[in-house]
TIMI-2910 file (N, C-alpha, C, CB; in pm, 1 decimal, decimal comma, always signed):
<rs>
+----------+----------+----------+----------+----------+----------+----------+----------+----------+----------+----------+----------+------+
!      n_x !      n_y !      n_z !     ca_x !     ca_y !     ca_z !      c_x !      c_y !      c_z !     cb_x !     cb_y !     cb_z ! resn !
+----------+----------+----------+----------+----------+----------+----------+----------+----------+----------+----------+----------+------+
!   -858,1 !   +314,0 !  +3860,8 !   -816,5 !   +392,4 !  +3707,0 !   -662,5 !   +250,4 !  +3674,9 !   -734,2 !   +644,1 !  +3741,8 !  Met !
!   -662,5 !   +279,4 !  +3558,3 !   -542,6 !   +223,1 !  +3478,1 !   -441,6 !   +311,1 !  +3549,0 !   -547,0 !   +240,2 !  +3299,7 !  Ser !
!   -324,1 !   +206,1 !  +3481,5 !   -141,4 !   +238,5 !  +3495,6 !   -137,2 !   +348,2 !  +3421,8 !    -17,0 !   +118,7 !  +3427,6 !  Glu !
!    -68,0 !   +447,1 !  +3449,8 !    -39,4 !   +552,3 !  +3365,0 !    +63,0 !   +527,5 !  +3222,7 !    +20,9 !   +652,3 !  +3460,6 !  Ala !
!    +85,7 !   +545,1 !  +3163,5 !   +178,2 !   +525,3 !  +3069,6 !   +281,4 !   +601,5 !  +3028,2 !   +128,3 !   +507,1 !  +2985,6 !  Thr !
!   +438,3 !   +577,1 !  +3026,8 !   +525,0 !   +683,5 !  +3030,1 !   +547,5 !   +688,3 !  +2924,4 !   +627,7 !   +687,4 !  +3100,5 !  Glu !
!   +564,9 !   +848,0 !  +2896,6 !   +601,3 !   +883,5 !  +2736,3 !   +656,7 !  +1016,0 !  +2709,7 !   +473,8 !   +878,1 !  +2643,1 !  Leu !
!   +744,6 !  +1020,4 !  +2593,4 !   +772,2 !  +1153,5 !  +2626,1 !   +691,6 !  +1256,0 !  +2584,7 !   +883,1 !  +1182,4 !  +2588,0 !  Thr !
!   +697,2 !  +1387,8 !  +2615,6 !   +580,7 !  +1510,7 !  +2497,7 !   +625,5 !  +1462,8 !  +2367,6 !   +616,3 !  +1725,4 !  +2500,7 !  Phe !
!   +732,4 !  +1458,1 !  +2297,9 !   +704,0 !  +1421,6 !  +2144,6 !   +652,0 !  +1353,0 !  +2103,4 !   +768,5 !  +1398,4 !  +2079,4 !  Glu !
!   +680,2 !  +1267,6 !  +2246,5 !   +562,0 !  +1106,5 !  +2146,9 !   +479,4 !  +1118,7 !  +2155,4 !   +540,4 !   +954,7 !  +2171,7 !  Ser !
!   +446,8 !  +1195,0 !  +2268,4 !   +261,5 !  +1224,1 !  +2309,5 !   +183,9 !  +1296,1 !  +2218,0 !   +230,9 !  +1319,2 !  +2446,9 !  Gly !
!   +296,1 !  +1372,6 !  +2172,8 !   +220,0 !  +1458,2 !  +2093,5 !   +187,8 !  +1384,5 !  +1946,1 !   +301,8 !  +1597,0 !  +2079,5 !  Tyr !
!   +305,2 !  +1337,6 !  +1902,1 !   +314,4 !  +1265,0 !  +1800,9 !   +176,7 !  +1150,9 !  +1775,0 !   +450,4 !  +1203,0 !  +1821,7 !  Glu !
!   +147,2 !  +1094,1 !  +1893,1 !     +4,6 !  +1030,6 !  +1910,4 !    -83,0 !  +1070,0 !  +1873,1 !    -38,9 !  +1013,1 !  +2005,7 !  Arg !
!   -112,9 !  +1199,1 !  +1971,6 !   -229,2 !  +1278,0 !  +1978,9 !   -297,6 !  +1325,2 !  +1786,0 !   -167,5 !  +1430,9 !  +2087,8 !  Leu !
!   -157,0 !  +1380,8 !  +1731,6 !   -145,9 !  +1421,7 !  +1605,8 !   -263,8 !  +1297,9 !  +1481,3 !    +44,5 !  +1417,3 !  +1581,5 !  Arg !
!   -151,1 !  +1185,6 !  +1555,4 !   -208,9 !  +1027,2 !  +1452,7 !   -323,3 !  +1025,7 !  +1490,5 !   -144,2 !   +856,9 !  +1479,0 !  Thr !
!   -392,7 !  +1022,6 !  +1647,4 !   -559,5 !  +1036,6 !  +1651,4 !   -619,0 !  +1106,0 !  +1628,4 !   -618,5 !  +1030,8 !  +1728,6 !  Ile !
!   -577,4 !  +1221,7 !  +1644,2 !   -635,5 !  +1333,8 !  +1556,0 !   -671,1 !  +1280,2 !  +1358,6 !   -492,7 !  +1475,1 !  +1571,2 !  Ala !
!   -610,4 !  +1222,9 !  +1339,3 !   -547,7 !  +1226,9 !  +1180,0 !   -697,7 !  +1089,1 !  +1183,8 !   -303,3 !  +1165,8 !  +1134,3 !  Ala !
!   -696,5 !   +995,0 !  +1241,0 !   -778,4 !   +895,9 !  +1255,3 !   -909,9 !   +913,2 !  +1256,6 !   -751,7 !   +840,7 !  +1347,0 !  Arg !
!   -925,5 !  +1015,8 !  +1338,9 !  -1086,7 !  +1049,6 !  +1360,2 !  -1163,4 !  +1139,5 !  +1272,8 !  -1108,4 !  +1111,8 !  +1489,0 !  Leu !
!  -1008,2 !  +1222,9 !  +1192,7 !  -1053,8 !  +1323,7 !  +1057,6 !  -1110,1 !  +1222,4 !   +926,0 !   -892,2 !  +1426,3 !   +992,0 !  Asn !
!  -1045,6 !  +1035,6 !   +930,0 !  -1088,2 !   +981,8 !   +815,4 !  -1250,8 !   +945,2 !   +818,2 !   -999,3 !   +861,6 !   +790,6 !  Glu !
!  -1268,5 !   +954,3 !   +711,3 !  -1421,7 !   +909,9 !   +627,7 !  -1488,1 !   +812,4 !   +717,0 !  -1402,2 !   +825,3 !   +462,1 !  Gln !
!  -1436,1 !   +688,6 !   +726,4 !  -1561,0 !   +565,5 !   +819,7 !  -1408,4 !   +560,8 !   +898,0 !  -1660,9 !   +358,2 !   +717,5 !  Glu !
!  -1479,3 !   +585,9 !  +1071,5 !  -1391,5 !   +498,7 !  +1179,1 !  -1518,9 !   +460,8 !  +1246,7 !  -1262,2 !   +584,2 !  +1287,9 !  Val !
!  -1499,4 !   +335,5 !  +1246,1 !  -1612,3 !   +268,3 !  +1368,2 !  -1653,3 !   +283,7 !  +1488,6 !  -1596,1 !   +171,5 !  +1398,6 !  Pro !
!  -1736,9 !   +366,6 !  +1498,1 !  -1742,9 !   +411,8 !  +1673,2 !  -1706,5 !   +352,7 !  +1789,7 !  -1857,0 !   +428,1 !  +1717,2 !  Val !
!  -1720,1 !   +249,5 !  +1785,4 !  -1656,9 !   +201,2 !  +1930,0 !  -1484,8 !   +241,8 !  +1889,9 !  -1691,1 !     -8,1 !  +1970,5 !  Ser !
!  -1407,5 !   +267,2 !  +1801,1 !  -1308,0 !   +293,1 !  +1727,5 !  -1281,1 !   +455,7 !  +1786,6 !  -1344,7 !   +265,8 !  +1563,4 !  Glu !
!  -1375,0 !   +500,4 !  +1727,2 !  -1328,5 !   +619,4 !  +1758,6 !  -1401,4 !   +654,7 !  +1887,0 !  -1345,2 !   +716,0 !  +1646,9 !  Met !
!  -1491,1 !   +607,4 !  +1988,1 !  -1477,1 !   +626,4 !  +2155,1 !  -1334,6 !   +629,7 !  +2199,2 !  -1547,9 !   +500,4 !  +2241,7 !  Cys !
!  -1297,1 !   +495,9 !  +2134,1 !  -1139,2 !   +473,0 !  +2219,8 !  -1041,2 !   +559,0 !  +2208,6 !  -1060,9 !   +354,2 !  +2182,4 !  Asp !
!  -1020,2 !   +625,9 !  +2044,4 !   -943,5 !   +737,4 !  +2013,2 !   -949,3 !   +814,4 !  +2129,0 !   -985,9 !   +809,8 !  +1894,7 !  Leu !
!  -1108,7 !   +885,2 !  +2105,3 !  -1158,2 !   +992,0 !  +2152,0 !  -1107,1 !  +1004,0 !  +2336,8 !  -1325,7 !   +979,1 !  +2113,9 !  Phe !
!  -1069,7 !   +901,2 !  +2326,9 !  -1060,3 !   +855,7 !  +2530,2 !   -927,8 !   +884,4 !  +2596,2 !  -1075,1 !   +661,0 !  +2573,2 !  Ala !
!   -819,9 !   +821,9 !  +2479,7 !   -700,6 !   +855,7 !  +2422,8 !   -630,6 !   +936,0 !  +2426,2 !   -697,9 !   +857,1 !  +2346,6 !  Glu !
!   -730,3 !  +1014,4 !  +2332,0 !   -665,3 !  +1170,2 !  +2357,3 !   -726,4 !  +1275,9 !  +2436,1 !   -651,2 !  +1240,5 !  +2233,5 !  Gly !
!   -794,1 !  +1214,1 !  +2481,0 !   -834,7 !  +1364,2 !  +2579,4 !   -733,2 !  +1305,1 !  +2697,0 !  -1049,5 !  +1395,5 !  +2646,4 !  Lys !
!   -679,1 !  +1178,5 !  +2744,6 !   -597,9 !  +1194,0 !  +2817,7 !   -472,2 !  +1165,8 !  +2781,0 !   -628,5 !  +1147,3 !  +2903,8 !  Gly !
!   -394,5 !  +1220,7 !  +2673,4 !   -277,1 !  +1266,6 !  +2620,8 !   -305,2 !  +1414,1 !  +2602,2 !   -235,4 !  +1191,6 !  +2492,6 !  Leu !
!   -377,6 !  +1446,4 !  +2582,8 !   -433,9 !  +1598,8 !  +2575,4 !   -439,2 !  +1689,2 !  +2743,6 !   -616,3 !  +1581,0 !  +2505,3 !  Glu !
!   -430,9 !  +1585,8 !  +2829,2 !   -440,3 !  +1640,3 !  +2944,2 !   -339,4 !  +1593,2 !  +3026,3 !   -557,7 !  +1624,6 !  +2994,7 !  Lys !
!   -238,9 !  +1544,4 !  +2984,1 !    -70,8 !  +1466,4 !  +3003,8 !     +6,5 !  +1579,9 !  +2940,3 !    -33,0 !  +1289,6 !  +2902,9 !  Ala !
!    -93,5 !  +1627,7 !  +2768,2 !    +53,2 !  +1711,5 !  +2781,2 !    +31,0 !  +1861,4 !  +2805,7 !   +148,0 !  +1700,7 !  +2636,4 !  Leu !
!    -57,8 !  +1882,2 !  +2863,2 !    -70,2 !  +2012,1 !  +2922,7 !    -73,2 !  +2012,3 !  +3002,2 !   -135,5 !  +2081,0 !  +2911,3 !  Thr !
!    -76,3 !  +1913,6 !  +3148,4 !     +3,6 !  +1909,6 !  +3247,6 !   +160,9 !  +1950,6 !  +3277,7 !    -11,6 !  +1808,3 !  +3265,0 !  Asp !
!   +214,3 !  +1921,2 !  +3111,0 !   +337,5 !  +1868,2 !  +3127,2 !   +456,5 !  +2021,2 !  +3095,6 !   +347,8 !  +1721,4 !  +3007,1 !  Tyr !
!   +319,2 !  +2105,5 !  +2978,2 !   +359,1 !  +2221,2 !  +2940,4 !   +344,8 !  +2332,4 !  +3113,6 !   +248,2 !  +2264,0 !  +2789,7 !  Leu !
!   +235,1 !  +2301,8 !  +3131,2 !   +249,8 !  +2415,7 !  +3247,7 !   +320,2 !  +2379,9 !  +3382,9 !   +106,0 !  +2463,5 !  +3290,6 !  Gly !
!   +421,3 !  +2220,8 !  +3426,4 !   +495,4 !  +2269,4 !  +3490,8 !   +647,6 !  +2308,2 !  +3363,4 !   +505,8 !  +2164,0 !  +3622,5 !  Glu !
!   +624,6 !  +2315,3 !  +3263,2 !   +756,4 !  +2326,9 !  +3239,3 !   +756,7 !  +2469,5 !  +3216,6 !   +812,7 !  +2239,0 !  +3128,6 !  Gln !
!   +622,2 !  +2563,7 !  +3164,8 !   +604,2 !  +2698,0 !  +3241,8 !   +639,1 !  +2726,3 !  +3405,8 !   +459,5 !  +2726,1 !  +3227,0 !  Arg !
!   +581,0 !  +2666,4 !  +3440,1 !   +672,3 !  +2700,2 !  +3615,3 !   +814,6 !  +2703,6 !  +3615,0 !   +650,7 !  +2572,2 !  +3741,3 !  Glu !
!   +866,9 !  +2538,3 !  +3543,4 !  +1006,2 !  +2613,1 !  +3567,9 !  +1080,6 !  +2730,1 !  +3485,5 !  +1097,7 !  +2514,8 !  +3563,8 !  Arg !
!  +1007,6 !  +2740,2 !  +3363,8 !  +1064,4 !  +2913,3 !  +3328,9 !  +1075,1 !  +3005,8 !  +3423,4 !   +976,8 !  +2995,1 !  +3238,1 !  Val !
!   +948,8 !  +2975,9 !  +3428,7 !   +918,3 !  +3092,1 !  +3529,1 !  +1000,4 !  +3108,4 !  +3682,4 !   +762,4 !  +3074,0 !  +3561,8 !  Glu !
!  +1040,8 !  +2998,4 !  +3687,7 !  +1141,0 !  +3034,5 !  +3890,2 !  +1275,5 !  +3061,9 !  +3806,8 !  +1175,1 !  +2832,7 !  +4062,6 !  Ala !
!  +1275,1 !  +2981,3 !  +3695,8 !  +1443,5 !  +3028,1 !  +3602,2 !  +1440,3 !  +3218,3 !  +3566,2 !  +1446,8 !  +2914,7 !  +3380,9 !  Ile !
!  +1318,2 !  +3229,9 !  +3545,2 !  +1336,8 !  +3363,4 !  +3518,5 !  +1339,1 !  +3458,5 !  +3668,7 !  +1214,5 !  +3404,5 !  +3413,6 !  Glu !
!  +1332,8 !  +3393,6 !  +3770,8 !  +1315,5 !  +3503,5 !  +3937,2 !  +1504,5 !  +3447,9 !  +3963,9 !  +1132,6 !  +3409,9 !  +4132,8 !  Arg !
!  +1521,9 !  +3380,7 !  +3888,3 !  +1653,4 !  +3305,5 !  +3943,5 !  +1684,0 !  +3239,3 !  +4015,3 !  +1721,6 !  +3343,8 !  +3973,3 !  Gly !
!  +1526,2 !  +3144,0 !  +4049,2 !  +1537,7 !  +2988,7 !  +4113,3 !  +1611,0 !  +2885,1 !  +4030,0 !  +1390,6 !  +2923,6 !  +4135,4 !  Glu !
!  +1684,7 !  +2838,9 !  +4103,3 !  +1755,4 !  +2673,8 !  +4025,1 !  +1860,2 !  +2697,3 !  +3894,3 !  +1602,5 !  +2561,2 !  +3940,9 !  Gly !
!  +1917,0 !  +2814,2 !  +3894,7 !  +1979,6 !  +2818,7 !  +3813,1 !  +2137,1 !  +2797,1 !  +3852,3 !  +1939,2 !  +2922,2 !  +3757,5 !  Ile !
!  +2271,9 !  +2770,0 !  +3787,3 !  +2376,2 !  +2771,1 !  +3819,0 !  +2415,7 !  +2866,7 !  +3831,0 !  +2431,6 !  +2720,0 !  +3772,7 !  His !
!  +2511,3 !  +2892,3 !  +3902,1 !  +2606,7 !  +2986,6 !  +3981,0 !  +2759,4 !  +3026,3 !  +3886,8 !  +2648,3 !  +2896,2 !  +4138,6 !  Ala !
!  +2747,2 !  +3102,8 !  +3867,4 !  +2874,4 !  +3133,5 !  +3759,8 !  +2933,2 !  +3288,8 !  +3883,7 !  +2795,4 !  +3195,7 !  +3527,1 !  Phe !
!  +3079,7 !  +3272,4 !  +3896,0 !  +3160,6 !  +3356,4 !  +3925,9 !  +3263,0 !  +3436,3 !  +3772,0 !  +3240,3 !  +3270,6 !  +4038,5 !  Glu !
!  +3257,7 !  +3607,3 !  +3771,4 !  +3329,0 !  +3595,4 !  +3695,7 !  +3433,4 !  +3685,8 !  +3726,4 !  +3275,3 !  +3598,6 !  +3591,3 !  Ile !
!  +3601,4 !  +3635,9 !  +3668,7 !  +3723,1 !  +3698,1 !  +3717,7 !  +3732,0 !  +3780,7 !  +3660,1 !  +3831,9 !  +3645,3 !  +3721,2 !  Thr !
!  +3803,0 !  +3855,7 !  +3672,4 !  +3900,5 !  +3974,2 !  +3576,7 !  +4066,5 !  +3911,3 !  +3576,1 !  +3901,7 !  +4167,8 !  +3672,9 !  Ala !
!  +4072,2 !  +3882,8 !  +3487,4 !  +4212,2 !  +3798,2 !  +3424,7 !  +4263,6 !  +3885,1 !  +3373,4 !  +4206,9 !  +3680,0 !  +3320,6 !  Thr !
!  +4434,4 !  +3974,7 !  +3384,2 !  +4434,9 !  +4019,4 !  +3330,8 !  +4596,0 !  +3973,4 !  +3249,1 !  +4383,6 !  +4119,5 !  +3386,9 !  Cys !
!  +4617,6 !  +3933,6 !  +3108,7 !  +4699,0 !  +3881,5 !  +3053,3 !  +4828,7 !  +3978,3 !  +2989,0 !  +4624,3 !  +3810,8 !  +2971,3 !  His !
!  +4891,8 !  +4058,9 !  +3088,7 !  +4956,5 !  +4166,2 !  +3058,3 !  +5101,4 !  +4115,1 !  +2942,2 !  +4996,5 !  +4236,8 !  +3213,6 !  Ala !
!  +5128,8 !  +4157,9 !  +2873,3 !  +5247,1 !  +4143,6 !  +2782,9 !  +5368,6 !  +4188,6 !  +2893,0 !  +5234,0 !  +4251,1 !  +2630,8 !  Arg !
!  +5481,3 !  +4098,8 !  +2891,6 !  +5634,1 !  +4148,2 !  +2946,0 !  +5719,3 !  +4180,7 !  +2815,2 !  +5722,8 !  +4015,2 !  +3043,2 !  Arg !
!  +5740,7 !  +4303,1 !  +2878,2 !  +5861,4 !  +4337,0 !  +2770,0 !  +6020,3 !  +4323,7 !  +2879,1 !  +5830,7 !  +4540,4 !  +2690,4 !  Thr !
+----------+----------+----------+----------+----------+----------+----------+----------+----------+----------+----------+----------+------+
</rs>
């Protein structure tokens, strides 16, 4: 198994779009097509996994987990006469 390439979600998504555009071109050599397809499938899996993790994170936040606590105080600024 090869070493994983680190990238942001946004750069991975943009690369996947570039691959899709290239694969939709008229003449792509078969060997390049296979390489691009393999890279695209890897990106698809990584992007889907990342979105799943973020969905779980949002669901946890909705349940009140992992949120920053705030305390609201009632402060009265009465005018003195």
